C-alpha positions, 0 to 999 in steps of 0.5 A: 500500500502506498504511503499516500493512501494510508494518509488519505485513510487517516484523514478520512477517519479524522474527518468522520470523527470531527463530523460525528463530534459536530453532529453530537454537539448539534443535538444538544438543546441550546448548543447553538445560537444565532447572532446577527446571521451567524450560527454560534456553537460553544466547543468544550476543550475536550471536544477539540482534538486539533489546533485551529487558527483564530480569524480574529487575532490570527493566533493558534487555538491550541488543541483541547482549548475551549472556543466557539465555532461560527458559520453563516446561517445555511453555510456550515461548510464555511465554519471558522473556529474563534477564541471566545474572547475574540468572537465577543470583541469582533464588534470592536475590532475586525478580522485581522487577516482576510484569507481567501478560501483556498489560502493556506491556513498556517504559515 
């Protein structure tokens, strides 16, 4: 088996695990709320298993840290992971770095 196919299988398993975690969180009553056209879901530290990049401050969200996941209503594929404080302060300061959808997230 080629190394690429093992890697693809691991990525598919990780994606499926993340999707199951997202589905479980969606079933929690009151787990999501809508603010100004954005769906906001709080994520506990134990539910996040990998690092993300916060679009508010452009700093890394460490794995296992509590944060919020935000996406425009009706577009769950455009979700972003924010520090809770950055999301709360978004009215006072805008997004620091504007990235296109195909831009690299890290680097």
